[in-house]
C-alpha positions as CSV (number, residue, x, y, z in Angstrom):
1,M,0.1,25.0,25.3
2,N,-2.9,23.1,23.2
3,M,-1.2,22.2,19.7
4,K,-4.3,23.2,18.2
5,R,-4.9,26.5,19.1
6,I,-1.0,26.8,17.8
7,F,-1.6,26.0,14.3
8,K,-5.7,27.6,13.5
9,L,-4.0,30.7,12.5
10,G,-2.2,28.8,9.9
11,L,-4.8,26.8,8.8
12,I,-6.9,29.7,8.4
13,S,-4.2,31.5,6.2
14,L,-4.5,28.1,4.2
15,V,-8.4,28.5,3.5
16,L,-8.1,31.7,2.3
17,T,-5.3,31.3,0.0
18,F,-6.3,27.8,-1.4
19,S,-9.7,27.4,-0.2
20,V,-8.8,24.7,2.1
21,A,-11.5,23.4,4.2
22,S,-10.0,20.9,6.4
23,C,-12.1,18.0,7.9
24,E,-9.2,15.9,9.2
25,L,-9.4,14.6,13.0
26,E,-6.9,17.4,13.6
27,R,-9.7,20.0,13.9
28,F,-9.2,22.9,15.4
29,P,-10.9,25.5,17.7
30,Y,-11.9,28.8,16.5
31,D,-10.0,30.6,19.8
32,Q,-6.5,31.4,19.0
33,I,-3.1,33.1,19.8
34,E,-0.9,34.9,18.3
35,Q,1.6,32.9,16.1
36,T,5.2,33.3,18.1
37,Q,3.7,33.1,21.5
38,A,3.6,29.2,20.6
39,F,7.3,29.0,20.6
40,Q,8.8,30.0,24.0
41,T,10.1,26.5,25.3
42,M,11.6,23.2,24.7
43,K,8.3,21.7,25.4
44,D,6.6,23.8,22.8
45,A,9.1,22.6,20.6
46,A,8.4,19.0,20.9
47,T,4.6,19.6,21.0
48,L,5.0,21.3,17.5
49,N,7.3,18.5,16.3
50,N,5.0,15.7,17.4
51,G,2.4,17.2,15.8
52,M,4.1,17.6,12.4
53,Y,4.7,13.8,12.7
54,A,1.0,13.2,13.5
55,Q,0.1,15.0,10.3
56,L,2.5,13.1,8.0
57,R,1.0,9.6,9.4
58,N,-2.5,10.9,7.8
59,R,-1.1,12.0,4.8
60,M,0.8,8.7,3.6
61,Y,-1.5,5.5,2.9
62,G,-5.1,5.6,1.6
63,I,-6.1,8.1,-1.2
64,F,-2.5,9.6,-0.8
65,M,-0.9,6.4,-2.1
66,Y,-3.5,4.3,-3.6
67,S,-5.3,7.1,-6.0
68,T,-2.6,7.1,-8.4
69,D,-2.5,3.5,-8.3
70,V,-5.7,2.6,-9.4
71,Q,-5.3,5.1,-12.1
72,A,-2.8,3.0,-13.4
73,D,-2.8,-0.6,-14.9
74,Q,-2.2,-2.8,-12.1
75,F,-5.6,-3.2,-10.7
76,N,-9.3,-4.1,-11.9
77,A,-12.6,-2.8,-10.3
78,T,-15.0,-5.6,-9.1
79,L,-18.7,-5.0,-9.7
80,D,-19.0,-4.1,-5.7
81,F,-16.4,-1.3,-5.5
82,G,-19.4,1.2,-5.7
83,N,-17.7,3.6,-7.8
84,R,-15.4,4.4,-4.9
85,N,-12.2,5.8,-7.0
86,G,-14.1,5.3,-9.8
87,F,-13.2,8.7,-11.6
88,P,-9.6,8.1,-11.6
89,H,-9.6,4.5,-12.4
90,R,-11.9,5.0,-15.5
91,W,-10.3,8.2,-16.1
92,E,-13.7,9.7,-17.2
93,G,-15.5,12.1,-15.4
94,F,-12.1,12.6,-13.4
95,L,-13.0,16.7,-13.1
96,A,-10.7,19.0,-11.4
97,G,-13.4,19.4,-8.5
98,D,-13.0,15.7,-7.8
99,Y,-12.7,14.8,-4.1
100,T,-9.3,12.6,-5.0
101,I,-7.7,15.7,-6.3
102,R,-9.3,18.0,-3.9
103,D,-8.4,16.4,-0.6
104,T,-4.7,15.3,-1.4
105,W,-3.9,18.9,-2.5
106,Q,-5.7,20.7,0.6
107,Y,-3.9,17.9,3.2
108,Y,-0.8,18.5,1.7
109,Y,-0.9,22.2,1.9
110,S,-2.5,22.2,5.1
111,A,0.6,19.9,6.6
112,L,2.8,22.7,5.0
113,V,1.4,25.6,7.0
114,N,2.5,24.0,10.1
115,V,6.0,22.8,8.6
116,N,6.3,26.5,7.3
117,N,5.5,27.8,10.9
118,I,8.4,25.5,12.5
119,I,10.9,26.8,10.1
120,Q,9.9,30.4,10.8
121,N,9.8,30.3,14.4
122,M,11.6,27.5,15.7
123,G,14.7,29.7,16.1
124,L,12.6,31.7,18.4
125,I,12.5,29.2,21.5
126,P,15.8,29.8,23.7
127,T,18.1,26.9,24.7
128,A,20.1,26.8,27.8
129,N,22.7,24.2,26.8
130,A,24.3,22.2,23.7
131,T,22.3,19.6,24.0
132,E,18.9,21.5,23.5
133,E,20.3,23.3,20.7
134,A,21.2,20.2,19.1
135,T,17.5,19.2,20.0
136,L,16.2,22.2,17.9
137,N,18.4,21.8,15.1
138,K,17.1,18.4,14.5
139,Y,13.5,19.5,15.0
140,L,14.3,22.0,12.2
141,G,16.1,19.3,10.0
142,E,13.1,17.3,10.0
143,A,10.9,20.3,9.0
144,Y,13.0,20.9,6.1
145,F,13.0,17.4,5.0
146,L,9.1,17.3,5.6
147,R,8.7,20.7,3.2
148,A,10.9,18.8,0.5
149,F,8.6,15.6,0.8
150,Y,5.4,17.3,0.4
151,N,6.4,19.6,-2.3
152,H,7.8,16.8,-4.1
153,Q,4.7,14.9,-3.8
154,M,2.7,17.7,-5.3
155,V,4.5,18.7,-7.9
156,I,4.9,15.0,-9.5
157,R,1.0,15.1,-9.5
158,W,0.1,18.6,-10.6
159,G,3.4,19.7,-12.5
160,K,4.9,18.3,-15.6
161,P,7.4,15.7,-15.6
162,Y,10.9,17.6,-15.2
163,D,12.8,18.2,-18.3
164,A,15.7,20.0,-18.0
165,A,15.2,21.6,-21.6
166,S,11.9,23.1,-20.5
167,S,11.7,23.1,-16.8
168,A,12.1,26.8,-16.4
169,N,9.2,27.5,-18.3
170,D,6.6,24.6,-17.2
171,L,4.2,24.8,-14.6
172,G,4.7,23.5,-11.3
173,I,2.6,24.1,-7.9
174,P,2.5,27.3,-5.7
175,L,5.4,27.4,-3.4
176,V,4.4,28.4,0.2
177,L,7.3,29.0,2.3
178,V,5.8,31.7,4.5
179,F,2.9,32.2,6.8
180,D,0.9,35.0,4.9
181,P,-2.8,35.0,5.1
182,T,-2.8,37.6,2.2
183,L,-0.9,35.8,-0.4
184,K,-2.3,34.3,-3.6
185,P,0.3,32.9,-5.2
186,A,0.8,31.9,-8.7
187,R,2.3,28.5,-9.9
188,A,6.3,28.6,-9.3
189,T,8.0,27.0,-12.5
190,V,9.1,23.4,-12.4
191,Q,12.8,24.3,-12.1
192,Q,12.0,26.8,-9.1
193,V,10.0,24.0,-7.1
194,Y,12.9,21.3,-7.6
195,Q,15.2,23.8,-6.8
196,Q,13.3,24.6,-3.4
197,I,13.3,20.8,-2.8
198,L,16.9,20.3,-3.3
199,D,17.6,23.6,-1.2
200,D,15.4,22.1,1.8
201,L,17.0,18.9,1.7
202,T,20.6,20.6,1.5
203,S,19.2,22.2,4.7
204,A,17.8,19.1,6.3
205,K,21.2,17.5,5.6
206,A,23.3,20.0,7.5
207,L,21.0,19.9,10.2
208,L,20.3,16.1,11.2
209,P,22.6,13.9,13.0
210,A,24.4,11.8,10.6
211,G,23.5,8.5,10.0
212,G,20.3,6.6,10.9
213,A,18.8,3.0,11.8
214,P,16.4,0.5,10.4
215,N,12.8,1.1,11.3
216,S,13.6,4.6,12.5
217,N,10.2,6.4,13.4
218,R,11.8,9.5,13.4
219,I,13.6,11.7,10.4
220,T,17.4,11.1,9.5
221,H,20.2,11.9,7.7
222,D,19.9,9.0,5.7
223,A,16.2,9.3,5.1
224,A,17.2,12.7,3.3
225,L,19.9,10.9,1.2
226,A,17.1,8.5,0.3
227,L,14.7,11.0,-0.3
228,E,17.1,12.9,-2.6
229,S,17.7,9.6,-4.6
230,R,14.1,9.7,-5.5
231,V,14.1,13.6,-6.5
232,K,16.7,13.6,-8.5
233,L,15.5,10.0,-10.2
234,H,12.8,12.4,-11.4
235,M,15.2,15.1,-12.4
236,K,16.8,12.7,-14.7
237,D,20.0,13.6,-12.4
238,W,21.8,10.1,-12.6
239,N,25.0,11.3,-11.0
240,G,22.9,12.6,-8.4
241,V,20.8,9.7,-8.0
242,V,23.9,7.6,-7.3
243,S,25.9,10.1,-4.9
244,A,22.8,9.9,-2.7
245,A,21.8,6.5,-3.1
246,T,25.0,4.9,-2.8
247,A,25.8,6.6,0.5
248,V,22.6,4.8,1.9
249,V,23.4,1.4,0.0
250,N,26.9,1.3,1.1
251,S,26.5,2.7,4.6
252,G,25.7,-1.2,6.2
253,R,23.0,0.0,8.1
254,Y,20.5,-1.4,6.1
255,S,20.3,-4.8,4.8
256,L,17.8,-6.6,2.1
257,I,15.2,-8.9,3.7
258,T,16.2,-12.5,2.3
259,T,13.1,-14.6,3.7
260,E,9.4,-14.7,3.3
261,A,9.1,-14.6,7.0
262,G,11.1,-11.4,6.9
263,L,8.8,-9.9,4.2
264,V,5.7,-10.8,6.6
265,Q,7.6,-9.1,9.3
266,M,7.9,-5.8,7.3
267,W,4.5,-5.7,5.9
268,E,2.3,-7.0,8.7
269,N,4.3,-6.6,11.8
270,D,6.2,-3.2,10.7
271,M,9.6,-4.4,11.7
272,S,12.2,-4.7,9.0
273,S,16.2,-4.1,8.5
274,E,15.3,-2.9,5.5
275,V,12.9,0.1,6.2
276,I,14.8,3.6,6.5
277,F,12.0,5.6,7.9
278,Q,8.4,5.0,8.9
279,V,6.0,6.9,10.7
280,D,4.8,5.7,14.1
281,A,1.5,4.5,15.1
282,S,0.3,3.3,18.2
283,A,-3.5,1.8,19.0
284,P,-5.7,3.4,20.0
285,S,-5.0,6.8,20.0
286,E,-2.1,7.6,17.6
287,L,-3.8,5.8,14.2
288,P,-4.2,7.4,10.8
289,M,-7.3,9.3,10.5
290,A,-10.4,7.6,9.1
291,S,-11.4,10.5,6.8
292,P,-10.3,10.8,4.3
293,S,-9.2,7.1,4.4
294,A,-5.6,6.9,5.3
295,I,-5.5,2.9,4.9
296,N,-5.1,0.7,2.1
297,N,-8.0,-1.5,2.8
298,I,-9.5,-1.4,-1.0
299,Y,-7.4,-4.4,-2.0
300,I,-8.8,-6.6,0.6
301,G,-12.0,-5.9,2.6
302,F,-12.9,-8.9,4.4
303,S,-16.4,-9.8,5.8
304,P,-16.1,-11.7,9.1
305,S,-19.9,-12.3,8.7
306,I,-19.4,-14.6,5.8
307,N,-15.9,-15.1,6.1
308,R,-15.0,-13.9,2.5
309,Y,-13.5,-10.9,1.1
310,T,-15.3,-7.9,-1.2
311,P,-12.4,-6.0,-2.6
312,D,-12.8,-3.0,-4.4
313,F,-9.9,-3.7,-6.4
314,V,-7.8,-6.7,-7.7
315,P,-4.6,-7.3,-9.3
316,S,-4.5,-8.2,-13.0
317,Q,-3.7,-11.6,-14.2
318,W,-0.3,-9.9,-15.7
319,V,0.6,-8.4,-12.3
320,V,0.5,-12.0,-10.6
321,D,2.4,-13.6,-13.3
322,L,5.1,-11.3,-12.6
323,F,6.0,-13.3,-9.4
324,A,7.7,-16.6,-9.8
325,D,6.8,-19.1,-7.4
326,N,10.3,-19.0,-5.9
327,D,10.1,-15.2,-5.4
328,I,9.5,-14.4,-1.4
329,R,7.6,-11.4,-2.5
330,K,4.7,-13.8,-4.2
331,D,2.8,-15.0,-1.2
332,V,3.4,-11.6,0.9
333,Y,1.9,-9.3,-1.6
334,L,-0.2,-11.7,-3.4
335,Q,-2.6,-14.7,-2.4
336,P,-5.8,-16.3,-3.5
337,K,-8.9,-15.5,-1.5
338,P,-12.3,-16.6,-1.7
339,L,-14.6,-13.9,-2.7
340,R,-18.1,-12.7,-2.7
341,I,-19.4,-10.3,-5.2
342,Q,-22.7,-9.2,-6.1
343,G,-24.0,-12.5,-4.2
344,F,-21.8,-14.7,-6.0
345,D,-18.9,-17.0,-4.5
346,Y,-15.4,-16.8,-6.5
347,E,-12.8,-18.8,-5.1
348,D,-8.8,-18.5,-5.3
349,V,-9.1,-15.0,-6.7
350,Y,-5.7,-13.1,-5.9
351,L,-5.9,-10.3,-4.2
352,M,-3.2,-7.5,-3.2
353,V,-2.5,-8.6,0.6
354,K,0.7,-6.3,1.3
355,Y,-1.8,-4.4,3.8
356,P,-3.1,-7.0,6.1
357,G,-3.0,-4.5,9.4
358,N,-0.7,-5.1,12.2
359,P,-2.0,-6.6,15.1
360,V,-0.9,-5.1,17.7
361,L,-2.8,-1.7,16.0
362,W,-6.0,-3.5,16.0
363,T,-8.8,-1.8,17.8
364,A,-11.3,-5.0,17.3
365,A,-11.7,-8.4,17.0
366,N,-10.8,-7.9,13.2
367,S,-8.0,-6.2,11.3
368,N,-8.2,-2.2,10.8
369,Y,-5.7,-2.4,8.1
370,Q,-3.5,0.1,10.3
371,H,0.2,0.0,9.7
372,K,3.2,2.3,10.6
373,P,3.4,4.1,7.1
374,K,6.6,3.4,5.4
375,V,8.3,6.1,3.9
376,L,11.4,5.0,2.5
377,R,13.0,2.1,2.1
378,L,16.2,0.3,1.1
379,A,14.7,-1.6,-1.9
380,E,13.5,1.8,-3.5
381,T,16.6,3.6,-2.9
382,M,18.3,0.4,-4.9
383,L,16.0,0.6,-7.8
384,N,16.6,4.5,-7.8
385,L,20.4,3.3,-8.0
386,A,20.2,0.7,-10.6
387,E,18.0,2.7,-12.9
388,A,20.4,5.7,-12.8
389,Q,23.6,3.5,-12.9
390,F,22.1,2.2,-16.2
391,Y,22.7,5.7,-18.0
392,L,26.1,5.7,-16.5
393,N,27.4,1.9,-16.6
394,E,25.3,-0.9,-17.3
395,G,27.7,-3.1,-15.2
396,D,27.0,-1.5,-12.0
397,A,23.0,-1.4,-12.7
398,R,23.1,-5.4,-13.4
399,N,25.0,-5.8,-10.2
400,T,22.7,-3.5,-8.2
401,I,19.7,-5.1,-9.7
402,N,21.2,-8.8,-9.4
403,A,21.6,-8.1,-5.3
404,L,17.9,-7.1,-5.3
405,R,17.0,-10.1,-7.1
406,A,18.9,-12.2,-5.3
407,A,17.5,-11.1,-1.8
408,R,14.4,-11.7,-3.0
409,G,14.8,-15.6,-4.6
410,L,15.4,-14.8,-8.0
411,A,18.6,-15.7,-10.0
412,G,20.8,-12.8,-11.3
413,L,20.9,-11.5,-15.0
414,E,23.5,-12.5,-17.3
415,A,26.2,-10.3,-18.5
416,T,24.6,-10.8,-21.9
417,V,21.3,-8.8,-20.9
418,T,22.1,-5.2,-21.8
419,G,20.7,-2.0,-23.3
420,Q,16.9,-1.9,-23.5
421,A,16.7,-5.6,-22.2
422,L,18.4,-4.3,-19.0
423,L,16.4,-1.4,-18.5
424,D,13.2,-3.3,-19.2
425,E,14.1,-5.9,-16.5
426,I,15.2,-2.7,-14.2
427,R,11.6,-1.5,-14.7
428,T,10.0,-4.8,-14.1
429,E,11.8,-5.5,-10.9
430,R,10.5,-2.0,-9.7
431,T,7.1,-2.8,-10.6
432,R,7.2,-6.1,-8.7
433,E,9.4,-4.6,-5.8
434,L,6.9,-1.7,-5.4
435,L,3.7,-2.8,-6.0
436,G,0.6,-1.1,-4.5
437,E,3.2,1.6,-3.0
438,G,1.6,4.4,-5.4
439,F,4.6,4.7,-7.5
440,R,3.2,3.4,-10.7
441,L,1.2,5.8,-12.4
442,N,4.3,8.3,-11.8
443,D,6.8,5.7,-13.1
444,L,4.7,5.3,-16.3
445,M,4.8,8.9,-16.7
446,R,8.5,9.4,-15.9
447,W,9.5,6.9,-18.6
448,N,6.9,8.2,-21.2
449,L,4.9,5.0,-21.4
450,P,1.2,4.5,-21.8
451,V,-1.4,3.2,-19.3
452,V,-2.3,0.1,-20.8
453,R,-4.7,-2.3,-18.7
454,R,-4.4,-6.1,-19.9
455,D,-5.0,-9.7,-18.9
456,P,-7.5,-9.8,-15.7
457,Q,-8.0,-12.3,-13.9
458,T,-10.3,-15.0,-15.1
459,P,-13.2,-15.9,-14.9
460,S,-13.5,-12.1,-15.1
461,D,-17.3,-11.8,-14.7
462,F,-16.9,-10.2,-11.2
463,L,-15.0,-7.5,-12.6
464,N,-16.2,-4.5,-14.3
465,L,-15.3,-5.0,-18.2
466,G,-14.8,-2.9,-21.0
467,A,-13.2,0.2,-22.4
468,G,-13.3,2.2,-19.1
469,Y,-12.0,-0.5,-17.1
470,T,-10.1,-3.7,-18.2
471,E,-9.5,-2.7,-21.9
472,L,-8.8,1.1,-20.6
473,N,-5.7,2.5,-23.1
474,K,-4.2,5.6,-22.4
475,P,-1.2,7.2,-24.4
476,A,1.8,8.7,-23.1
477,G,1.6,12.3,-22.4
478,D,-2.6,12.0,-21.6
479,P,-3.2,15.4,-20.0
480,Q,-4.9,13.3,-17.2
481,F,-1.5,11.8,-16.1
482,I,-1.1,15.3,-14.6
483,W,-3.9,16.0,-12.2
484,G,-5.9,19.2,-12.4
485,I,-5.5,22.3,-10.1
486,P,-9.0,22.2,-7.8
487,S,-11.9,23.9,-9.2
488,N,-12.4,25.8,-6.1
489,D,-8.9,27.1,-5.7
490,L,-9.0,28.5,-9.1
491,T,-12.1,30.7,-8.2
492,T,-10.7,31.8,-4.7
493,N,-7.2,32.6,-6.4
494,P,-7.2,34.3,-9.6
495,N,-3.4,34.0,-10.1
496,L,-3.6,30.3,-10.5
497,V,-4.0,28.9,-14.0
498,Q,-5.3,25.3,-14.7
499,N,-3.6,22.4,-16.4
500,P,-4.0,21.7,-20.3
501,G,-6.8,19.1,-20.8
502,W,-8.8,19.8,-17.7
């Protein structure tokens, strides 16, 4: 049975409720069948499950990752960036109707329609034996995981940062848990959204088989724990972070990379002992969609005809300076390259080269910058753990961050590094490790710190300079740290209210 037909009705409901007009490659035909008829056999279940993963593959990289990074403080726009991602980068003209906001919102909610359909209806499929029942339970657990994942991605973009004292009143996002085309839901509170996320993770952990394995292309119990540590970090539930993260870190199933060659294997070849969950991809038919962009090519932009690079964004000098020469990440994350900008050549400009494209996924002579999107990895889970431990036991936090530093070639922090100095080191290590992975703006918002762009690479005449670019300074709590509800959704759903400052 055609999966496209299965999901058409769900997508129509989302168009009516959220004015979602999907333009992705998963275009659905107009003919449709009654929804529950799709859930009849184990083959149907497998098809639905595979479709759920295909949608995730299209919602990890590209605008779903780099939009917040170029809005933050680590990258500068070149003169050739063509105003691509210019509104979030400048924090000017960044309106609730901007395609960045509109597309991110609509693609997350369109994925949730299909996830909700699986959660609602997977139980309709009859099973012949215990093996089939276990398979359906695993599919269902994966769906609960993804509902938690998508809702968390949205609440940290459109909801106020979690504050236990005010979360019961702070506005989050509309919670859509069932298929109903007549619904026009109001925004749930931040507390309600986070409670739903935690409930879904609890369901996921109960249904997924124990454990996991490196480089898993499927959602595992370990992945649910790693995501839980991320969610509870945003909630400042330090004990909860420690419990979830420790279960993964101490499992012995994952190990940190200790060589530059190993990092190349992870970021270029999509193989690593520390990847907890990444989404599968294969050429030519199972690659992230081209529109909206689901690849991270804006930092490289190699032009074969001139044998030079034409990136939209380059890292600031202060970012380059974060990496010592003995840090095995430096040459894997950052490399000096020849540029041509506005017809002029520049030598040895550092580019962010974390996403060079996996050669086995190329579809032509040059890189298409395609990768298996990495959803969760050990290093991030350890950084979650270290930050939480800081508020409970500084010695434990120092041990955790030193383990990561040692793996990356850095000396450990001395026992004399305590208090704010230790917290600053943990935050700096997070900044280094997660460069270009979509965390920076969320981290600054969570830490209640400003966005202050500083120290661009020199000479800087190939960059857009000035207050909206290299000198941008936005205080902590600026309204645009949180994105506005898309304009069209406010028009079509009168129960929605806009975020302040939009």
